[in-house]
MOPAC internal coordinates of N, CA, C and O (Angstrom, degrees):
PM7 1SCF
backbone

  N    0.0000 0     0.00 0     0.00 0    0    0    0
  C    1.4484 1     0.00 0     0.00 0    1    0    0
  C    1.5170 1   109.69 1     0.00 0    2    1    0
  O    1.2310 1   121.36 1   -24.86 1    3    2    1
  N    1.3302 1   115.00 1   155.14 1    3    2    1
  C    1.4568 1   121.07 1   174.15 1    5    3    2
  C    1.5205 1   109.16 1  -153.89 1    6    5    3
  O    1.2310 1   120.10 1   -24.02 1    7    6    5
  N    1.2974 1   117.41 1   155.98 1    7    6    5
  C    1.4585 1   121.83 1   176.19 1    9    7    6
  C    1.5221 1   107.97 1   -75.66 1   10    9    7
  O    1.2310 1   120.25 1   -51.10 1   11   10    9
  N    1.3327 1   117.13 1   128.90 1   11   10    9
  C    1.4557 1   121.85 1   179.32 1   13   11   10
  C    1.5196 1   112.17 1   -92.45 1   14   13   11
  O    1.2310 1   120.72 1   127.51 1   15   14   13
  N    1.3426 1   116.24 1   -52.49 1   15   14   13
  C    1.4609 1   119.45 1  -178.60 1   17   15   14
  C    1.5205 1   110.30 1  -159.58 1   18   17   15
  O    1.2310 1   121.97 1   -14.63 1   19   18   17
  N    1.3296 1   113.84 1   165.37 1   19   18   17
  C    1.4564 1   122.97 1   170.58 1   21   19   18
  C    1.5124 1   106.76 1  -117.78 1   22   21   19
  O    1.2310 1   120.38 1   -50.77 1   23   22   21
  N    1.3267 1   116.87 1   129.23 1   23   22   21
  C    1.4632 1   121.40 1  -177.44 1   25   23   22
  C    1.5152 1   109.65 1  -102.68 1   26   25   23
  O    1.2310 1   121.37 1   -45.94 1   27   26   25
  N    1.3451 1   114.98 1   134.06 1   27   26   25
  C    1.4574 1   120.95 1   171.35 1   29   27   26
  C    1.5260 1   108.04 1  -132.09 1   30   29   27
  O    1.2310 1   121.06 1   -34.56 1   31   30   29
  N    1.3247 1   115.58 1   145.44 1   31   30   29
  C    1.4705 1   121.36 1   178.54 1   33   31   30
  C    1.5218 1   109.19 1   -88.98 1   34   33   31
  O    1.2310 1   121.05 1   -41.96 1   35   34   33
  N    1.3248 1   115.59 1   138.04 1   35   34   33
  C    1.4579 1   120.67 1  -177.45 1   37   35   34
  C    1.5217 1   110.24 1  -127.13 1   38   37   35
  O    1.2310 1   120.99 1   -27.99 1   39   38   37
  N    1.3291 1   115.71 1   152.01 1   39   38   37
  C    1.4571 1   120.82 1  -177.61 1   41   39   38
  C    1.5170 1   114.51 1   -89.66 1   42   41   39
  O    1.2310 1   119.81 1   160.99 1   43   42   41
  N    1.3188 1   117.96 1   -19.01 1   43   42   41
  C    1.4615 1   122.70 1   179.45 1   45   43   42
  C    1.5245 1   106.51 1  -145.28 1   46   45   43
  O    1.2310 1   120.46 1   -79.49 1   47   46   45
  N    1.3168 1   116.72 1   100.51 1   47   46   45
  C    1.4619 1   121.39 1  -172.34 1   49   47   46
  C    1.5243 1   112.19 1   -61.47 1   50   49   47
  O    1.2310 1   119.80 1   134.39 1   51   50   49
  N    1.3097 1   117.98 1   -45.61 1   51   50   49
  C    1.4666 1   119.93 1  -178.39 1   53   51   50
  C    1.5285 1   111.28 1   -62.76 1   54   53   51
  O    1.2310 1   120.15 1   139.30 1   55   54   53
  N    1.3288 1   117.33 1   -40.70 1   55   54   53
  C    1.4685 1   121.76 1   177.69 1   57   55   54
  C    1.5277 1   110.27 1   -61.83 1   58   57   55
  O    1.2310 1   120.56 1   137.58 1   59   58   57
  N    1.3284 1   116.53 1   -42.42 1   59   58   57
  C    1.4625 1   120.16 1  -179.32 1   61   59   58
  C    1.5220 1   111.68 1   -69.80 1   62   61   59
  O    1.2310 1   120.09 1   138.78 1   63   62   61
  N    1.3206 1   117.43 1   -41.22 1   63   62   61
  C    1.4669 1   120.05 1   176.98 1   65   63   62
  C    1.5274 1   109.67 1   -60.43 1   66   65   63
  O    1.2310 1   120.42 1   137.85 1   67   66   65
  N    1.3226 1   116.79 1   -42.15 1   67   66   65
  C    1.4649 1   121.01 1   178.88 1   69   67   66
  C    1.5294 1   110.30 1   -60.25 1   70   69   67
  O    1.2310 1   120.02 1   136.42 1   71   70   69
  N    1.3345 1   117.56 1   -43.58 1   71   70   69
  C    1.4636 1   120.83 1   178.93 1   73   71   70
  C    1.5231 1   110.98 1   -61.86 1   74   73   71
  O    1.2310 1   120.18 1   128.10 1   75   74   73
  N    1.3246 1   117.25 1   -51.90 1   75   74   73
  C    1.4660 1   120.20 1  -175.03 1   77   75   74
  C    1.5263 1   112.44 1   -67.94 1   78   77   75
  O    1.2310 1   119.79 1   150.89 1   79   78   77
  N    1.3321 1   118.00 1   -29.11 1   79   78   77
  C    1.4648 1   119.76 1   178.94 1   81   79   78
  C    1.5259 1   111.84 1   -89.08 1   82   81   79
  O    1.2310 1   119.95 1   128.78 1   83   82   81
  N    1.3205 1   117.70 1   -51.22 1   83   82   81
  C    1.4602 1   120.38 1  -173.69 1   85   83   82
  C    1.5251 1   114.20 1   -82.09 1   86   85   83
  O    1.2310 1   119.88 1   148.22 1   87   86   85
  N    1.3186 1   117.83 1   -31.78 1   87   86   85
  C    1.4724 1   120.56 1  -178.63 1   89   87   86
  C    1.5227 1   111.00 1   -92.04 1   90   89   87
  O    1.2310 1   120.11 1   134.68 1   91   90   89
  N    1.3335 1   117.39 1   -45.32 1   91   90   89
  C    1.4692 1   119.96 1  -178.17 1   93   91   90
  C    1.5253 1   113.93 1   -95.33 1   94   93   91
  O    1.2310 1   119.84 1   165.21 1   95   94   93
  N    1.3297 1   117.92 1   -14.79 1   95   94   93
  C    1.4599 1   120.06 1   175.87 1   97   95   94
  C    1.5170 1   116.34 1    86.01 1   98   97   95
  O    1.2310 1   119.94 1  -165.16 1   99   98   97
  N    1.3341 1   117.72 1    14.84 1   99   98   97
  C    1.4703 1   120.21 1   176.02 1  101   99   98
  C    1.5243 1   109.33 1   -76.29 1  102  101   99
  O    1.2310 1   121.06 1   -10.45 1  103  102  101
  N    1.3113 1   115.58 1   169.55 1  103  102  101
  C    1.4665 1   121.84 1   174.62 1  105  103  102
  C    1.5178 1   108.89 1  -112.06 1  106  105  103
  O    1.2310 1   120.96 1   -36.21 1  107  106  105
  N    1.3265 1   115.78 1   143.79 1  107  106  105
  C    1.4624 1   120.84 1   171.78 1  109  107  106
  C    1.5202 1   106.29 1   -77.10 1  110  109  107
  O    1.2310 1   120.43 1   -64.73 1  111  110  109
  N    1.3162 1   116.79 1   115.27 1  111  110  109
  C    1.4612 1   121.65 1  -175.43 1  113  111  110
  C    1.5171 1   112.22 1   -89.51 1  114  113  111
  O    1.2310 1   120.62 1   141.20 1  115  114  113
  N    1.3188 1   116.42 1   -38.80 1  115  114  113
  C    1.4650 1   120.67 1   176.98 1  117  115  114
  C    1.5197 1   109.21 1  -165.78 1  118  117  115
  O    1.2310 1   121.94 1   -25.29 1  119  118  117
  N    1.3316 1   113.90 1   154.71 1  119  118  117
  C    1.4657 1   121.43 1  -179.97 1  121  119  118
  C    1.5179 1   106.97 1  -143.69 1  122  121  119
  O    1.2310 1   120.92 1   -45.47 1  123  122  121
  N    1.3359 1   115.85 1   134.53 1  123  122  121
  C    1.4678 1   119.67 1  -177.31 1  125  123  122
  C    1.5187 1   109.78 1  -142.66 1  126  125  123
  O    1.2310 1   121.37 1   -49.39 1  127  126  125
  N    1.3318 1   114.99 1   130.61 1  127  126  125
  C    1.4621 1   120.44 1   175.26 1  129  127  126
  C    1.5218 1   109.82 1   -93.23 1  130  129  127
  O    1.2310 1   120.85 1   -34.77 1  131  130  129
  N    1.3293 1   115.97 1   145.23 1  131  130  129
  C    1.4609 1   123.55 1   178.59 1  133  131  130
  C    1.5215 1   108.30 1  -126.13 1  134  133  131
  O    1.2310 1   120.22 1   -98.25 1  135  134  133
  N    1.3482 1   117.19 1    81.75 1  135  134  133
  C    1.4706 1   120.85 1  -175.70 1  137  135  134
  C    1.5283 1   113.70 1   -57.07 1  138  137  135
  O    1.2310 1   119.61 1   142.03 1  139  138  137
  N    1.3102 1   118.35 1   -37.97 1  139  138  137
  C    1.4678 1   120.23 1  -179.31 1  141  139  138
  C    1.5254 1   111.45 1   -63.98 1  142  141  139
  O    1.2310 1   120.43 1   147.73 1  143  142  141
  N    1.3242 1   116.79 1   -32.27 1  143  142  141
  C    1.4586 1   120.91 1   179.34 1  145  143  142
  C    1.5199 1   113.52 1   -97.81 1  146  145  143
  O    1.2310 1   120.64 1   174.61 1  147  146  145
  N    1.3240 1   116.37 1    -5.39 1  147  146  145
  C    1.4595 1   123.31 1  -179.18 1  149  147  146
  C    1.5279 1   112.75 1    55.82 1  150  149  147
  O    1.2310 1   121.32 1  -129.71 1  151  150  149
  N    1.3449 1   115.08 1    50.29 1  151  150  149
  C    1.4614 1   120.15 1   174.64 1  153  151  150
  C    1.5185 1   109.38 1  -149.29 1  154  153  151
  O    1.2310 1   121.49 1   -19.09 1  155  154  153
  N    1.3331 1   114.75 1   160.91 1  155  154  153
  C    1.4589 1   122.88 1   177.16 1  157  155  154
  C    1.5194 1   108.35 1  -129.84 1  158  157  155
  O    1.2310 1   120.74 1   -41.18 1  159  158  157
  N    1.3170 1   116.20 1   138.82 1  159  158  157
  C    1.4567 1   122.21 1   177.19 1  161  159  158
  C    1.5247 1   109.38 1  -113.66 1  162  161  159
  O    1.2310 1   120.84 1   -39.22 1  163  162  161
  N    1.3195 1   115.99 1   140.78 1  163  162  161
  C    1.4576 1   121.85 1   173.48 1  165  163  162
  C    1.5256 1   107.40 1  -133.71 1  166  165  163
  O    1.2310 1   120.88 1   -47.45 1  167  166  165
  N    1.3233 1   115.93 1   132.55 1  167  166  165
  C    1.4599 1   121.97 1  -179.73 1  169  167  166
  C    1.5238 1   108.53 1  -111.27 1  170  169  167
  O    1.2310 1   120.76 1   -51.77 1  171  170  169
  N    1.3391 1   116.15 1   128.23 1  171  170  169
  C    1.4569 1   121.93 1  -177.29 1  173  171  170
  C    1.5103 1   109.91 1  -130.59 1  174  173  171
  O    1.2310 1   120.89 1   -31.94 1  175  174  173
  N    1.3258 1   115.90 1   148.06 1  175  174  173
  C    1.4527 1   119.92 1   177.68 1  177  175  174
  C    1.5083 1   111.72 1  -168.16 1  178  177  175
  O    1.2310 1   121.37 1    -4.86 1  179  178  177
  N    1.3102 1   114.97 1   175.14 1  179  178  177
  C    1.4573 1   121.44 1   177.10 1  181  179  178
  C    1.5217 1   110.79 1   -88.06 1  182  181  179
  O    1.2310 1   120.81 1   162.11 1  183  182  181
  N    1.3197 1   116.06 1   -17.89 1  183  182  181
  C    1.4571 1   121.50 1  -177.97 1  185  183  182
  C    1.5199 1   108.69 1  -143.11 1  186  185  183
  O    1.2310 1   120.47 1    -9.65 1  187  186  185
  N    1.2908 1   116.70 1   170.35 1  187  186  185
  C    1.4554 1   123.11 1   178.14 1  189  187  186
  C    1.5312 1   110.30 1   -58.29 1  190  189  187
  O    1.2310 1   120.54 1   -31.80 1  191  190  189
  N    1.3142 1   116.57 1   148.20 1  191  190  189
  C    1.4716 1   121.52 1  -179.42 1  193  191  190
  C    1.5235 1   113.03 1   -59.58 1  194  193  191
  O    1.2310 1   119.73 1   154.38 1  195  194  193
  N    1.3089 1   118.12 1   -25.62 1  195  194  193
  C    1.4650 1   120.32 1   179.05 1  197  195  194
  C    1.5237 1   112.00 1   -74.98 1  198  197  195
  O    1.2310 1   120.47 1   164.38 1  199  198  197
  N    1.3325 1   116.71 1   -15.62 1  199  198  197
  C    1.4675 1   120.77 1  -175.64 1  201  199  198
  C    1.5202 1   113.92 1  -106.95 1  202  201  199
  O    1.2310 1   119.89 1   163.77 1  203  202  201
  N    1.3414 1   117.81 1   -16.23 1  203  202  201
  C    1.4552 1   119.07 1  -177.83 1  205  203  202
  C    1.5089 1   112.03 1  -166.75 1  206  205  203
  O    1.2310 1   121.44 1   -13.26 1  207  206  205
  N    1.3215 1   114.86 1   166.74 1  207  206  205
  C    1.4659 1   121.03 1   178.61 1  209  207  206
  C    1.5298 1   109.32 1   -70.72 1  210  209  207
  O    1.2310 1   120.82 1   -28.24 1  211  210  209
  N    1.3260 1   116.03 1   151.76 1  211  210  209
  C    1.4647 1   122.23 1  -178.35 1  213  211  210
  C    1.5235 1   109.62 1  -131.13 1  214  213  211
  O    1.2310 1   121.21 1    -6.55 1  215  214  213
  N    1.3276 1   115.30 1   173.45 1  215  214  213
  C    1.4599 1   122.68 1   176.02 1  217  215  214
  C    1.5240 1   107.74 1  -102.60 1  218  217  215
  O    1.2310 1   120.63 1   -49.28 1  219  218  217
  N    1.3210 1   116.40 1   130.72 1  219  218  217
  C    1.4661 1   121.84 1   173.08 1  221  219  218
  C    1.5209 1   107.88 1  -103.84 1  222  221  219
  O    1.2310 1   120.56 1   -62.15 1  223  222  221
  N    1.3288 1   116.53 1   117.85 1  223  222  221
  C    1.4549 1   121.53 1   174.68 1  225  223  222
  C    1.5181 1   107.61 1   -95.24 1  226  225  223
  O    1.2310 1   120.41 1   -54.36 1  227  226  225
  N    1.3133 1   116.82 1   125.64 1  227  226  225
  C    1.4619 1   121.86 1   178.50 1  229  227  226
  C    1.5154 1   108.93 1  -111.58 1  230  229  227
  O    1.2310 1   121.22 1   -57.91 1  231  230  229
  N    1.3243 1   115.27 1   122.09 1  231  230  229
  C    1.4574 1   120.66 1   175.28 1  233  231  230
  C    1.5245 1   107.96 1  -110.72 1  234  233  231
  O    1.2310 1   120.64 1   -66.53 1  235  234  233
  N    1.3211 1   116.38 1   113.47 1  235  234  233
  C    1.4610 1   122.48 1   174.55 1  237  235  234
  C    1.5209 1   106.59 1   -88.19 1  238  237  235
  O    1.2310 1   120.65 1   -63.31 1  239  238  237
  N    1.3168 1   116.37 1   116.69 1  239  238  237
  C    1.4575 1   121.92 1  -173.19 1  241  239  238
  C    1.5268 1   110.97 1   -52.09 1  242  241  239
  O    1.2310 1   121.30 1   -49.48 1  243  242  241
  N    1.3112 1   115.11 1   130.52 1  243  242  241
  C    1.4622 1   121.21 1   176.91 1  245  243  242
  C    1.5175 1   115.46 1    86.13 1  246  245  243
  O    1.2310 1   119.50 1   177.53 1  247  246  245
  N    1.3298 1   118.57 1    -2.47 1  247  246  245
  C    1.4623 1   121.28 1   178.90 1  249  247  246
  C    1.5272 1   107.96 1  -103.98 1  250  249  247
  O    1.2310 1   120.57 1   -66.07 1  251  250  249
  N    1.3281 1   116.51 1   113.93 1  251  250  249
  C    1.4613 1   121.15 1  -173.48 1  253  251  250
  C    1.5246 1   114.48 1   -91.73 1  254  253  251
  O    1.2310 1   119.90 1   160.85 1  255  254  253
  N    1.3432 1   117.81 1   -19.15 1  255  254  253
  C    1.4618 1   118.91 1  -179.24 1  257  255  254
  C    1.5228 1   110.15 1  -158.32 1  258  257  255
  O    1.2310 1   121.32 1   -16.85 1  259  258  257
  N    1.3148 1   115.08 1   163.15 1  259  258  257
  C    1.4626 1   122.63 1  -179.24 1  261  259  258
  C    1.5145 1   109.81 1  -133.78 1  262  261  259
  O    1.2310 1   120.85 1   -27.24 1  263  262  261
  N    1.3157 1   115.99 1   152.76 1  263  262  261
  C    1.4560 1   122.14 1   170.22 1  265  263  262
  C    1.5207 1   105.32 1   -82.51 1  266  265  263
  O    1.2310 1   120.01 1   -65.54 1  267  266  265
  N    1.3176 1   117.58 1   114.46 1  267  266  265
  C    1.4619 1   120.42 1  -175.84 1  269  267  266
  C    1.5200 1   112.87 1   -71.62 1  270  269  267
  O    1.2310 1   120.08 1   162.45 1  271  270  269
  N    1.3024 1   117.44 1   -17.55 1  271  270  269
  C    1.4677 1   119.97 1   177.91 1  273  271  270
  C    1.5129 1   111.92 1    69.41 1  274  273  271
  O    1.2310 1   121.00 1    11.32 1  275  274  273
  N    1.3217 1   115.70 1  -168.68 1  275  274  273
  C    1.4622 1   118.78 1  -178.67 1  277  275  274
  C    1.5245 1   112.94 1  -123.80 1  278  277  275
  O    1.2310 1   119.79 1  -167.69 1  279  278  277
  N    1.3195 1   118.00 1    12.31 1  279  278  277
  C    1.4566 1   120.32 1   179.83 1  281  279  278
  C    1.5290 1   111.95 1   -90.90 1  282  281  279
  O    1.2310 1   120.11 1   143.90 1  283  282  281
  N    1.3266 1   117.39 1   -36.10 1  283  282  281
  C    1.4628 1   121.31 1  -179.26 1  285  283  282
  C    1.5172 1   109.33 1   -73.67 1  286  285  283
  O    1.2310 1   120.28 1   -42.47 1  287  286  285
  N    1.3188 1   117.06 1   137.53 1  287  286  285
  C    1.4592 1   120.99 1   178.63 1  289  287  286
  C    1.5101 1   112.29 1   -98.26 1  290  289  287
  O    1.2310 1   120.50 1   101.31 1  291  290  289
  N    1.3323 1   116.66 1   -78.69 1  291  290  289
  C    1.4573 1   120.44 1  -177.12 1  293  291  290
  C    1.5256 1   110.20 1  -166.82 1  294  293  291
  O    1.2310 1   121.78 1   -11.92 1  295  294  293
  N    1.3127 1   114.19 1   168.08 1  295  294  293
  C    1.4548 1   123.40 1   170.21 1  297  295  294
  C    1.5236 1   105.32 1  -101.74 1  298  297  295
  O    1.2310 1   119.44 1   -43.44 1  299  298  297
  N    1.3201 1   118.68 1   136.56 1  299  298  297
  C    1.4643 1   121.31 1  -179.51 1  301  299  298
  C    1.5214 1   110.34 1  -110.28 1  302  301  299
  O    1.2310 1   121.28 1   -44.85 1  303  302  301
  N    1.3363 1   115.16 1   135.15 1  303  302  301
  C    1.4600 1   122.15 1   176.86 1  305  303  302
  C    1.5180 1   109.14 1  -124.84 1  306  305  303
  O    1.2310 1   120.34 1   -46.84 1  307  306  305
  N    1.3188 1   116.95 1   133.16 1  307  306  305
  C    1.4589 1   121.06 1   174.06 1  309  307  306
  C    1.5234 1   108.61 1   -85.09 1  310  309  307
  O    1.2310 1   120.86 1   -45.91 1  311  310  309
  N    1.3251 1   115.97 1   134.09 1  311  310  309
  C    1.4619 1   121.51 1   177.89 1  313  311  310
  C    1.5318 1   108.71 1  -130.70 1  314  313  311
  O    1.2310 1   120.94 1   -24.83 1  315  314  313
  N    1.3247 1   115.80 1   155.17 1  315  314  313
  C    1.4616 1   119.94 1   179.82 1  317  315  314
  C    1.5186 1   111.84 1   -65.70 1  318  317  315
  O    1.2310 1   120.29 1   136.29 1  319  318  317
  N    1.3319 1   117.05 1   -43.71 1  319  318  317
  C    1.4556 1   122.51 1  -176.13 1  321  319  318
  C    1.5281 1   108.23 1  -140.57 1  322  321  319
  O    1.2310 1   120.16 1   -69.82 1  323  322  321
  N    1.3119 1   117.30 1   110.18 1  323  322  321
  C    1.4636 1   122.02 1  -175.80 1  325  323  322
  C    1.5277 1   111.10 1   -64.93 1  326  325  323
  O    1.2310 1   120.21 1   140.02 1  327  326  325
  N    1.3221 1   117.20 1   -39.98 1  327  326  325
  C    1.4613 1   120.44 1   179.75 1  329  327  326
  C    1.5336 1   110.44 1   -61.76 1  330  329  327
  O    1.2310 1   120.42 1   133.82 1  331  330  329
  N    1.3162 1   116.80 1   -46.18 1  331  330  329
  C    1.4610 1   121.71 1   179.24 1  333  331  330
  C    1.5277 1   110.92 1   -65.64 1  334  333  331
  O    1.2310 1   120.23 1   138.55 1  335  334  333
  N    1.3364 1   117.16 1   -41.45 1  335  334  333
  C    1.4668 1   121.09 1   179.07 1  337  335  334
  C    1.5261 1   110.36 1   -61.08 1  338  337  335
  O    1.2310 1   119.88 1   137.53 1  339  338  337
  N    1.3262 1   117.84 1   -42.47 1  339  338  337
  C    1.4685 1   120.83 1   178.27 1  341  339  338
  C    1.5258 1   110.83 1   -62.68 1  342  341  339
  O    1.2310 1   120.38 1   137.68 1  343  342  341
  N    1.3202 1   116.87 1   -42.32 1  343  342  341
  C    1.4644 1   120.12 1   179.26 1  345  343  342
  C    1.5233 1   110.78 1   -61.94 1  346  345  343
  O    1.2310 1   120.41 1   137.41 1  347  346  345
  N    1.3302 1   116.83 1   -42.59 1  347  346  345
  C    1.4644 1   120.60 1   179.58 1  349  347  346
  C    1.5249 1   111.28 1   -67.12 1  350  349  347
  O    1.2310 1   120.34 1   137.19 1  351  350  349
  N    1.3246 1   116.96 1   -42.81 1  351  350  349
  C    1.4722 1   120.97 1   179.68 1  353  351  350
  C    1.5235 1   110.23 1   -63.63 1  354  353  351
  O    1.2310 1   120.29 1   137.12 1  355  354  353
  N    1.3153 1   117.05 1   -42.88 1  355  354  353
  C    1.4681 1   121.26 1   178.01 1  357  355  354
  C    1.5314 1   109.92 1   -62.76 1  358  357  355
  O    1.2310 1   120.04 1   136.92 1  359  358  357
  N    1.3273 1   117.54 1   -43.08 1  359  358  357
  C    1.4682 1   122.32 1   179.75 1  361  359  358
  C    1.5303 1   110.98 1   -63.15 1  362  361  359
  O    1.2310 1   120.20 1   147.01 1  363  362  361
  N    1.3186 1   117.23 1   -32.99 1  363  362  361
  C    1.4670 1   122.02 1  -178.92 1  365  363  362
  C    1.5245 1   112.73 1   -86.44 1  366  365  363
  O    1.2310 1   120.20 1  -175.92 1  367  366  365
  N    1.3310 1   117.21 1     4.08 1  367  366  365
  C    1.4561 1   121.10 1   176.30 1  369  367  366
  C    1.5146 1   115.38 1    95.87 1  370  369  367
  O    1.2310 1   119.94 1  -171.76 1  371  370  369
  N    1.3269 1   117.72 1     8.24 1  371  370  369
  C    1.4590 1   121.09 1   179.23 1  373  371  370
  C    1.5185 1   112.09 1   -76.86 1  374  373  371
  O    1.2310 1   121.08 1   -19.79 1  375  374  373
  N    1.3289 1   115.54 1   160.21 1  375  374  373
  C    1.4633 1   122.47 1  -179.16 1  377  375  374
  C    1.5202 1   109.97 1  -101.52 1  378  377  375
  O    1.2310 1   120.50 1   -60.19 1  379  378  377
  N    1.3112 1   116.66 1   119.81 1  379  378  377
  C    1.4609 1   122.45 1   176.99 1  381  379  378
  C    1.5257 1   107.58 1   -91.44 1  382  381  379
  O    1.2310 1   120.44 1   -58.14 1  383  382  381
  N    1.3235 1   116.77 1   121.86 1  383  382  381
  C    1.4643 1   121.35 1   178.57 1  385  383  382
  C    1.5280 1   111.47 1   -89.54 1  386  385  383
  O    1.2310 1   120.74 1   144.15 1  387  386  385
  N    1.3202 1   116.19 1   -35.85 1  387  386  385
  C    1.4670 1   122.58 1   178.51 1  389  387  386
  C    1.5184 1   106.47 1  -141.02 1  390  389  387
  O    1.2310 1   120.67 1   -60.37 1  391  390  389
  N    1.3181 1   116.32 1   119.63 1  391  390  389
  C    1.4600 1   120.01 1  -179.81 1  393  391  390
  C    1.5195 1   111.66 1   -65.00 1  394  393  391
  O    1.2310 1   121.30 1   -19.34 1  395  394  393
  N    1.3018 1   115.13 1   160.66 1  395  394  393
  C    1.4569 1   122.05 1  -179.87 1  397  395  394
  C    1.5226 1   110.92 1   -59.67 1  398  397  395
  O    1.2310 1   121.47 1   -42.46 1  399  398  397
  N    1.3176 1   114.79 1   137.54 1  399  398  397
  C    1.4579 1   121.55 1   177.48 1  401  399  398
  C    1.5101 1   109.45 1   172.47 1  402  401  399
  O    1.2310 1   120.51 1    -5.52 1  403  402  401
  N    1.3299 1   116.62 1   174.48 1  403  402  401
  C    1.4647 1   120.03 1  -179.49 1  405  403  402
  C    1.5268 1   111.59 1   -63.11 1  406  405  403
  O    1.2310 1   121.03 1   -37.02 1  407  406  405
  N    1.3198 1   115.63 1   142.98 1  407  406  405
  C    1.4636 1   120.16 1   177.54 1  409  407  406
  C    1.5199 1   109.82 1   -67.69 1  410  409  407
  O    1.2310 1   120.77 1   -21.18 1  411  410  409
  N    1.3263 1   116.13 1   158.82 1  411  410  409
  C    1.4507 1   122.25 1   178.35 1  413  411  410
  C    1.5292 1   109.42 1   -59.37 1  414  413  411
  O    1.2310 1   120.41 1   -54.22 1  415  414  413
  N    1.3118 1   116.83 1   125.78 1  415  414  413
  C    1.4693 1   123.45 1   177.12 1  417  415  414
  C    1.5271 1   112.46 1    64.84 1  418  417  415
  O    1.2310 1   120.09 1  -153.13 1  419  418  417
  N    1.3293 1   117.44 1    26.87 1  419  418  417
  C    1.4570 1   120.13 1   178.77 1  421  419  418
  C    1.5130 1   111.16 1  -155.43 1  422  421  419
  O    1.2310 1   120.91 1     6.37 1  423  422  421
  N    1.3242 1   115.86 1  -173.63 1  423  422  421
  C    1.4588 1   120.66 1  -178.19 1  425  423  422
  C    1.5233 1   113.08 1  -117.72 1  426  425  423
  O    1.2310 1   119.57 1   169.81 1  427  426  425
  N    1.3309 1   118.42 1   -10.19 1  427  426  425
  C    1.4503 1   121.24 1   179.34 1  429  427  426
  C    1.5227 1   109.35 1   -63.14 1  430  429  427
  O    1.2310 1   120.45 1   -47.20 1  431  430  429
  N    1.3277 1   116.75 1   132.80 1  431  430  429
  C    1.4639 1   121.63 1   179.49 1  433  431  430
  C    1.5217 1   108.47 1   -83.22 1  434  433  431
  O    1.2310 1   121.14 1   -53.85 1  435  434  433
  N    1.3461 1   115.43 1   126.15 1  435  434  433
  C    1.4639 1   121.30 1  -178.89 1  437  435  434
  C    1.5294 1   109.42 1  -137.10 1  438  437  435
  O    1.2310 1   121.47 1   -11.86 1  439  438  437
  N    1.3184 1   114.79 1   168.14 1  439  438  437
  C    1.4683 1   122.72 1   171.62 1  441  439  438
  C    1.5202 1   106.53 1  -155.08 1  442  441  439
  O    1.2310 1   120.50 1   -15.51 1  443  442  441
  N    1.3202 1   116.66 1   164.49 1  443  442  441
  C    1.4577 1   121.38 1   175.49 1  445  443  442
  C    1.5210 1   109.09 1  -128.82 1  446  445  443
  O    1.2310 1   121.21 1   -43.18 1  447  446  445
  N    1.3284 1   115.30 1   136.82 1  447  446  445
  C    1.4586 1   122.36 1   174.38 1  449  447  446
  C    1.5257 1   107.43 1  -124.57 1  450  449  447
  O    1.2310 1   120.70 1   -15.98 1  451  450  449
  N    1.3305 1   116.26 1   164.02 1  451  450  449
  C    1.4625 1   120.85 1   178.53 1  453  451  450
  C    1.5171 1   109.27 1  -117.89 1  454  453  451
  O    1.2310 1   120.86 1   -39.24 1  455  454  453
  N    1.3320 1   115.96 1   140.76 1  455  454  453
  C    1.4661 1   119.30 1   173.16 1  457  455  454
  C    1.5292 1   107.83 1   -84.71 1  458  457  455
  O    1.2310 1   119.40 1    -4.27 1  459  458  457
  N    1.3273 1   118.76 1   175.73 1  459  458  457
  C    1.4714 1   120.27 1  -175.19 1  461  459  458
  C    1.5316 1   115.01 1   -61.24 1  462  461  459
  O    1.2310 1   120.00 1   157.69 1  463  462  461
  N    1.3327 1   117.61 1   -22.31 1  463  462  461
  C    1.4608 1   120.57 1   178.88 1  465  463  462
  C    1.5225 1   112.67 1   -94.66 1  466  465  463
  O    1.2310 1   120.11 1   179.61 1  467  466  465
  N    1.3228 1   117.39 1    -0.39 1  467  466  465
  C    1.4571 1   121.08 1   178.26 1  469  467  466
  C    1.5146 1   115.09 1    96.78 1  470  469  467
  O    1.2310 1   119.77 1  -178.56 1  471  470  469
  N    1.3278 1   118.05 1     1.44 1  471  470  469
  C    1.4665 1   119.76 1   176.12 1  473  471  470
  C    1.5194 1   109.06 1   -67.49 1  474  473  471
  O    1.2310 1   120.91 1   -43.01 1  475  474  473
  N    1.3252 1   115.86 1   136.99 1  475  474  473
  C    1.4486 1   120.12 1  -179.69 1  477  475  474
  C    1.5243 1   110.44 1   -88.60 1  478  477  475
  O    1.2310 1   121.71 1   -39.99 1  479  478  477
  N    1.3316 1   114.33 1   140.01 1  479  478  477
  C    1.4544 1   121.91 1   177.69 1  481  479  478
  C    1.5122 1   107.22 1  -125.45 1  482  481  479
  O    1.2310 1   120.88 1   -58.79 1  483  482  481
  N    1.3245 1   115.92 1   121.21 1  483  482  481
  C    1.4573 1   121.28 1   179.68 1  485  483  482
  C    1.5330 1   108.50 1   -92.26 1  486  485  483
  O    1.2310 1   121.21 1   -47.17 1  487  486  485
  N    1.3106 1   115.29 1   132.83 1  487  486  485
  C    1.4615 1   121.93 1   173.70 1  489  487  486
  C    1.5160 1   106.47 1  -101.74 1  490  489  487
  O    1.2310 1   120.45 1   -53.72 1  491  490  489
  N    1.3176 1   116.74 1   126.28 1  491  490  489
  C    1.4609 1   122.09 1  -178.33 1  493  491  490
  C    1.5274 1   108.36 1  -120.53 1  494  493  491
  O    1.2310 1   121.12 1   -50.83 1  495  494  493
  N    1.3203 1   115.47 1   129.17 1  495  494  493
  C    1.4606 1   120.43 1   179.87 1  497  495  494
  C    1.5133 1   111.88 1   -66.59 1  498  497  495
  O    1.2310 1   121.51 1   -42.07 1  499  498  497
  N    1.3277 1   114.71 1   137.93 1  499  498  497
  C    1.4609 1   121.24 1   178.42 1  501  499  498
  C    1.5203 1   109.06 1   -63.19 1  502  501  499
  O    1.2310 1   120.90 1   -44.03 1  503  502  501
  N    1.3070 1   115.88 1   135.97 1  503  502  501
  C    1.4654 1   120.71 1  -179.57 1  505  503  502
  C    1.4978 1   110.78 1   -91.09 1  506  505  503
  O    1.2310 1   120.10 1   180.00 1  507  506  505

C-alpha cells in the first residue's frame, strides 16, 4: 500500500492552482471536469503520481468557501531550507502564518504558510 493523494475542497480552483504552482512550486499533473456531478478535480505535486503522493483539489461548482472545522491539521512539506522557502513564498505573494524557526520544545526548523482557502501547510527542514 501507499498514499496516493490528499483531497481538499477549494472555493476558487484557478486561484488555488496558481498558489500551489507559482507559490509552492508544484506542477499541475491533471485536471478533469465532471459536468454530471458539477465538480472539477485538479491533481498537483512535485513529482509524477507514480512516484509520490499528490494533492487533489476539488472544486464543487458554485461553492465559494468552506468551514475548515477543527479536525484537519495541516499538510507537511519537506524543504531544503525553511528560511529560504519562507522568503521565496513571501516574495511570491504567499501568507506566512509562523516564520521559520525551531519547533516548540524541539530543534527541527519549521514554518507554517496558508493557502488561499486557509489550509495550513507546514514547511519542515530537511534533516
